[in-house]
N, C-alpha and C positions, 0 to 999 in steps of 0.2 A: 288610604284615604280617608278622612274623617267626613262622613256625608253630612250635608246640610239638615239641621232640624230647626222646625219652624214651630210657633207657637198661637200664630193667627192666621186666618185667611190672608190678609194683607201680606204678611212675610211670605206667603206661599205665591201670592200673586207677583212678588217681586222676584223670589228665587226663581221661578219658572220664566220669568222674561229674561233673567240675566242668563239663564243657562241656554235657553233656546238662542239668544242672542249671539252666543258663543259658537253658533253652527250645529249644536246638537240636534239629532234626528227624532228626537222624542224625549220623554220623560218616564222615568220608573219610580213609583210611590211604594214604600214600606208602610201599606194599610195597617199591618201589624209586625211587631218586632219583638223577637225574644231578647230578654235582658239578664242574661245568666240563669240564675234560679230564682229570679224574680219572676211576677207573672207578666204575661205579653201585654205589652203597651200596644193599645191601638189608636189609630190616626183619627182625630175629629173629622167626621163626613164633610163639614163645612172648609177644612182645609183641603182634602183632597179635592174637593169640587172647584176652589179657587184655582189650583193649579191645573186641574183638566180643562178648564174654561179659557185659560192663557193657552194651552197648546191646542185646543181645537179650534180657535180664532186663527191659529198660524197653520193649521191643516196638519198638524203633528199627532202622532198617537201617544198614548199615554199606556204604561204596564204597570200592574201592581202586585206586591207580594203580600197576600193575606197569611195570616197564620191560625186563623179560628172563624168561627161563624161570623163574629162581629166584624172582622177584617173583611169576609166576602161581602158583607152587607154594605160596608162602606164603598167598596168596589162599585156595587150597584146604584147606589145612591149617588156617586159621583159621575156616574155614566163613563167608567174607565173602559178603554177598549179591549184590553187583553189581560186576562188572568195570567201571571207568568208562572204559577205552579198551581198544583191540586194542592188539597189542605188535609194532611195525615192526621190532625186532630178531630177532624169530624169523619163520620163514617158514611157520609153522603150529601149531597145537596138537597134542599128543601123542594117541594114542588112550586113553591112560589119563587124562590131563586132560579129555577130552571126556566121557568115561564117569563121572568124579567131577563135573563140571560139573553132569550131568545128574541124578545121584543127590543132589546136594545142593540143586539148584534156583537154580543161581547164574544171573543174569542179565546181559548184555552191553549196554553202551552203545559202539557203535564208533567214534564220532567220526573217520570216515575223511578228511574233507576238512582236519581239523587237520593231517595228515601232507603235505598239499601245501604246508605253510607254514614248515616247520622248516629247508629246506636250499633251497640257491639252484641246485644242480644238476639239471636236468630228469631225468637218467637216473638219480640216487640218489632223487629224489621218485617215479619210476614205480615203482622197486623197492619203496619202502616202502608204497606204495599197493596194489601186487600182492600183497604179502605180508598186509596187512590186510584186504582184500577176500576174500582165501583164508581168512583166519580167521574172517569173519563168514559167509561160505559153509558152513565146516565146522560152525561154532557153530549157525546155523539149520537146517541138514540133521540135525543130532544132536537136535532138538526144544528147544533152549535158547530161553529168552525175550529177544528183542531190544527194548531201549528206545532212544528217540531221544534224541540229545544232540549238542552241537556242541563243547564247552569255551570256549564266548565267555567272554571275560575273559582268558584266556592268549592265546587268538588274537582279532584284531579282524574277522573274517570274519564279519560278521552276515547276508549272504545265505545262505540255506539251500538253495539249489538245487543246488550241488554236491554237497553232502552226500546229498540225494535221489537224484541221479544216480548216486553211486558205489555207494551201498546197492542200486538197482536193477540194478547189474550182477550181482547174485547173489538179490535179492529180488524178489518181484512186486509189482505196485503196490498191491494189497492187505495184503501182508506190511509194506511200508514204512508205510503209513497205520495199520496195526495198532500199529506201534511208538509213534507219537504219542497213540494213544488207547485202544484196549481193552487193550493189552498192559500199561501201566503201571497203569491202573485195577484190572486183576486181579491183578497183581504186588503192588502195595502195599495190596490189599484195600481200596480205596476204594470201598465200597458204593455209593454213590451218584452215583458217575462212570463214564464209557465208553460210556451210551447215551444217545440223545434220546427220553426218554419221560416221561411224567408220574411226579413225586415224585423225579426224579434232579436234580443241580445243574444249573442254567442256566450252564453253562460250555461256549460255543460258538466255534467258529471258521467264519466264512463265506468261501469261496473264490471267485476271479474264474474258475475252470475246474475242469473233472472230471479229479479226480487218478487215476482209472482210465483215462484214455485218454491222460495224459500226466503222469508222476510229478512233472515240475516245476512243476505246477499247486499242489501242496502249499505252495509257498514264494509263491503268488500272494495273500496274506492281503487280503479286503476289509474285513472285520469282525471283531471279537474282542469276545466278550461274556463277562463273567465275572459270576457271581450275578445274571444277569439284566440288568447293566447294561452298556451299551457302553462299553468302555475304549479302544478303537481304531477309526478308520474310515479307509480311505485316503483321501487328499485328492482 
């Protein structure tokens, strides 16, 4: 699918309205995009802000994919809700970026395991992972909300074990578990999710092991229940 490209804030406003009118739950912006062997193309902050304003006016969230420091700055300037990835081209977030993330309530989906799949050189991979793990550490210690995600679709790495283990380098088992459960329920204001108690949605995952004794047990799913119905059961 060819993603829509816009050149002006007015076009961004129109596209955002059109997509949300089709029933989309939110918008994702590529505030930075790789163009093969050419330099990263970064989105004009005014264009990003135009799309964000439309989504926020309808109570919809906006996610963004930055590729470098400029793309991260655009996320902040446009008041995007969620960073969809850490940024392996940068060693760390700046103190100013962290302060603005906190002030604006920006959340982070780190997708650490994704960066083990993009290059073949293990030395380069180790550097990418070290940078992104460090960004997760900074973000979490700054009080930011961490949400779980893998970018499956771009990557074919369906096993989530490695993602949990990489997150666990800087987060506790409870913090990793929260990124899957209470954090998204609270961040997206899902009033009837995030707890196992009467009156809440019967959306449950049963694990084969205790995730507080081994974070990798989060990947060992026995049964998935949605709205009270079993939709997956391990053979």
